[in-house]
C-alpha positions in Angstrom: -33.5 -76.2 -20.6 -32.7 -73.6 -17.9 -31.0 -76.1 -15.8 -28.5 -76.9 -18.6 -27.8 -73.2 -19.2 -27.2 -72.6 -15.4 -24.9 -75.7 -15.3 -22.9 -74.4 -18.3 -22.6 -71.0 -16.8 -21.5 -72.3 -13.5 -18.8 -74.5 -15.2 -17.6 -71.5 -17.3 -17.3 -69.3 -14.2 -15.5 -72.0 -12.3 -13.2 -72.5 -15.3 -12.4 -68.8 -15.4 -11.6 -68.7 -11.7 -9.3 -71.7 -12.0 -7.6 -70.3 -15.1 -7.0 -67.0 -13.2 -5.6 -68.8 -10.1 -3.3 -71.0 -12.3 -2.1 -67.9 -14.1 -1.3 -66.1 -10.9 0.4 -69.1 -9.4 2.5 -69.7 -12.5 3.6 -66.1 -12.8 4.8 -66.1 -9.2 6.8 -69.4 -9.8 10.4 -68.7 -10.7 14.0 -69.3 -9.9 14.3 -66.7 -7.1 12.2 -65.9 -4.1 10.0 -62.8 -4.4 11.7 -59.8 -2.9 10.2 -58.2 0.2 7.2 -56.0 -0.5 9.0 -52.9 0.4 12.0 -53.5 -1.9 12.5 -53.2 -5.6 15.0 -54.9 -7.9 17.7 -52.5 -8.9 19.2 -52.4 -12.4 23.0 -52.3 -12.1 23.4 -49.6 -14.7 20.6 -47.5 -13.2 22.2 -47.4 -9.8 25.9 -47.5 -10.6 26.6 -44.0 -9.2 25.3 -44.7 -5.7 27.4 -46.3 -3.0 25.6 -48.3 -0.2 27.1 -48.6 3.3 26.1 -51.0 6.0 26.9 -54.2 7.8 28.2 -57.2 5.9 28.1 -60.8 7.2 29.2 -64.0 5.5 27.6 -67.4 4.8 28.3 -70.2 7.2 29.8 -73.4 5.8 26.4 -75.2 6.0 25.3 -73.5 2.8 28.3 -74.8 0.8 27.0 -77.1 -2.0 23.4 -75.8 -1.8 21.6 -74.1 -4.6 21.5 -70.3 -4.7 18.6 -68.2 -5.8 20.0 -67.9 -9.4 20.2 -71.7 -9.6 23.9 -72.2 -9.3 25.5 -74.2 -6.6 27.1 -72.1 -3.8 30.8 -72.5 -3.5 32.2 -70.8 -0.4 35.6 -70.6 -2.1 34.4 -68.3 -4.9 34.1 -64.6 -4.6 30.3 -64.3 -4.6 27.6 -62.6 -2.5 23.9 -62.3 -1.7 22.1 -59.0 -2.0 18.4 -58.3 -1.6 17.9 -56.2 -4.8 20.8 -56.1 -7.2 20.5 -58.2 -10.4 22.2 -61.5 -10.6 25.7 -61.2 -12.2 26.2 -57.7 -10.9 29.8 -57.2 -9.8 30.2 -55.2 -6.6 33.3 -53.8 -4.9 33.0 -54.3 -1.2 35.4 -52.2 1.0 35.9 -52.9 4.7 35.5 -49.4 6.2 38.0 -50.0 9.1 40.9 -51.7 7.4 40.3 -50.4 3.9 40.7 -53.8 2.3 38.4 -54.5 -0.7 37.2 -57.3 -2.8 35.0 -57.6 -5.9 32.2 -60.1 -5.7 29.5 -61.3 -8.1 25.9 -61.3 -6.9 24.4 -64.8 -7.3 21.9 -65.1 -4.4 19.3 -63.2 -2.4 19.8 -62.1 1.2 20.8 -61.3 3.8 17.7 -61.9 5.8 18.9 -60.3 9.0 17.6 -56.8 9.6 20.3 -54.2 9.3 22.6 -56.1 7.0 23.3 -55.0 3.4 25.2 -58.0 1.9 26.1 -61.6 2.7 29.6 -62.6 1.5 31.1 -66.0 0.7 33.8 -67.2 3.0 36.5 -66.5 0.4 35.3 -62.8 0.2 35.1 -62.5 4.0 38.7 -63.8 4.3 39.9 -61.2 1.7 38.3 -58.5 3.9 39.8 -60.1 7.1 36.4 -60.1 8.8 36.0 -63.8 9.5 37.0 -63.6 13.2 34.5 -60.8 13.9 31.8 -62.3 11.7 30.5 -58.9 10.6 32.0 -55.7 9.3 31.0 -52.2 8.3 31.4 -52.0 4.5 30.9 -49.8 1.5 29.4 -51.3 -1.7 30.1 -49.9 -5.1 28.8 -51.4 -8.4 31.6 -52.2 -10.8 30.8 -51.6 -14.5 
């Protein structure tokens, strides 16, 4: 009789552990990669008064036609961008600090994954800012409401 009780208890414990592992695995499964541990997702309305400055880069053509973090297909001819924290769909005015040209882009991906960069722009957005030849540019980001 003890042996049956022990066997039942062992199976119950194993089942609880499996259920916990499956729950953790399922909760981390989603349409976007998890942000880095030291970042947080920013609500566009919450952070609309703050401007961010830094270095922008643009996607190479090899990403054209691939899926972005929000699930849509990347089109290098659209005015879109990748940002590490802003919510998908957020519209951001990007201003080239040197030539004062600006463009409004929609966040649809995560990135950039290069240290020191604040945004990755589509080719169309980079062309609007006249930064394609240089590859990178100092920019100012402002959330558009």
